[in-house]
PABAZA-797121 format. One record per residue (C-alpha): residue in one letter; x, y, z. Coordinates in steps of 0.2 Angstrom, whole numbers, plus 5000, padded with zeros to 4 digits. Layout:
aXYZ/...
END
This chain:
m488949495077/g488049445093/g486449495085/a486749385070/a487149235081/a485649265091/a484549265075/y485349105069/r485049025086/a483249075085/a483049005068/l483748835074/q482448835089/h481148835075/d482048715064/k483548615071/q483948545053/h484148725046/a485748685037/k486148875032/a485848935050/h487048805056/h488348845043/n488149035046/l488249015065/a489748905063/l490649045053/l490249175067/l490849055080/k492449025070/a492749215069/q492549225088/g493849095091/d492648955096/a493248815085/t492448675095/s490648745093/c491048795075/e491448615071/k489848555080/h488748665069/l489648625053/k489348445056/k487548475059/a487448575043/l488148435033/k487048305042/a485548415037/d486148445019/p487548325013/d487648424997/y487948595005/a489448654995/d489848805007/a489848695022/h491048565014/l492148715010/a492048785028/w492548605034/a493948605022/l494648765028/l494548695046/q495448545041/h496848645033/a497048755048/k497248595059/g498648525047/d497548395038/p497848435019/k497248265013/g495648295023/s495448475017/e495648414999/a494348275001/s493148405008/c493548524993/r493048384981/k491448354990/a491048544988/l491448534970/a490448374968/a488948474975/d489348624965/p490648614951/q490748804949/h491148834967/a492548964964/a493148964982/a493248774983/h494348774967/g495348904974/q495648814990/l496148654981/g497348754970/l498148824986/l498248644993/r499148584977/q500348734978/e500848684995/s501148504990/g502248564976/d501048524962/a501348684952/t500348624937/g498948564947/a498848724957/v498748824941/a497448714934/s496348724949/l496548914951/r496148944933/l494548854936/a494248964951/v494549124941/h493449064927/a492049034940/d492249204948/p493349314936/g493249474946/h493849404962/a495449494967/g496049364979/l495849224967/l496649324953/s498149354965/h498249174970/l498349124951/g499649254949/v500749174962/a500449004956/l500949054938/h502449154945/l503048994955/a502848894939/g503949014929/d502649094919/l503149274923/r502049354909/g500549264915/a500949304933/e501049494929/e499449494919/h498449414934/y499349524947/a498749674936/a497049604935/a496949574954/l497449764956/a496149814944/a494849734955/d495649804971/s497049924970/q497249924989/l498149754990/a499849794996/n500449614995/v499949604977/h500949764973/s502449684981/n502249524972/l502049614955/g503649704960/g504549534961/c503849484945/l504349644936/r506049634944/a506249454937/r505749514920/g507049644920/d505849794922/v506749884936/a505850044936/g504149954936/a504749844951/v505349994961/a503650084958/s502649924963/y503749914979/r503450094983/r501550074981/a501549924993/l502450035006/e501250175004/l499850045007/d500549945021/a502049995031/a502249805036/h503049785019/a504349915023/k505749785027/v505549665012/a505049794999/t506449915004/t507749775004/r507149724987/a507249904980/c508949924987/v509549764979/i508849824962/r509749994964/v511449894968/q511149794952/l511049954942/
END
């Protein structure tokens, strides 16, 4: 990571308006926990290129982390104005809508995200959750399954699928999904074991 940061700094020595270098350096600094420098370089990236969709999204994520959902939404919309097919921006907008209680809007945004990047396990999973919360259990199950087809190692998705199957009355499928979640991540032990026990009691 240090070598990459040095390379981006070297690029900026040659071109202080290099938007991509500012953006990539900002992401590295964020990963290192340096939020102040991250913000500084994102601002410079957007000043150098106001239509840089990835930088608008990165700024949206920072705003979200700082507790500013309205600012995050505005930045997502700027990213989408620059690139209407920006899957991650649609996805972030969907999560913001979900957090605000707008289930219909969340599903709509996440469908656009999946349409833009149909093989992205995270986006498929998020759409599954949004559909689940909206009461569309069949749609949720389909998208959880699609997420696991893209990446079968996602313990949280196996656990969510278990909850969906349980709600649909598929007890055996639910228990199997919870067990798979436990195999992949022991951190799911308490919640998954509790759910499985509740299922057995209901039997």
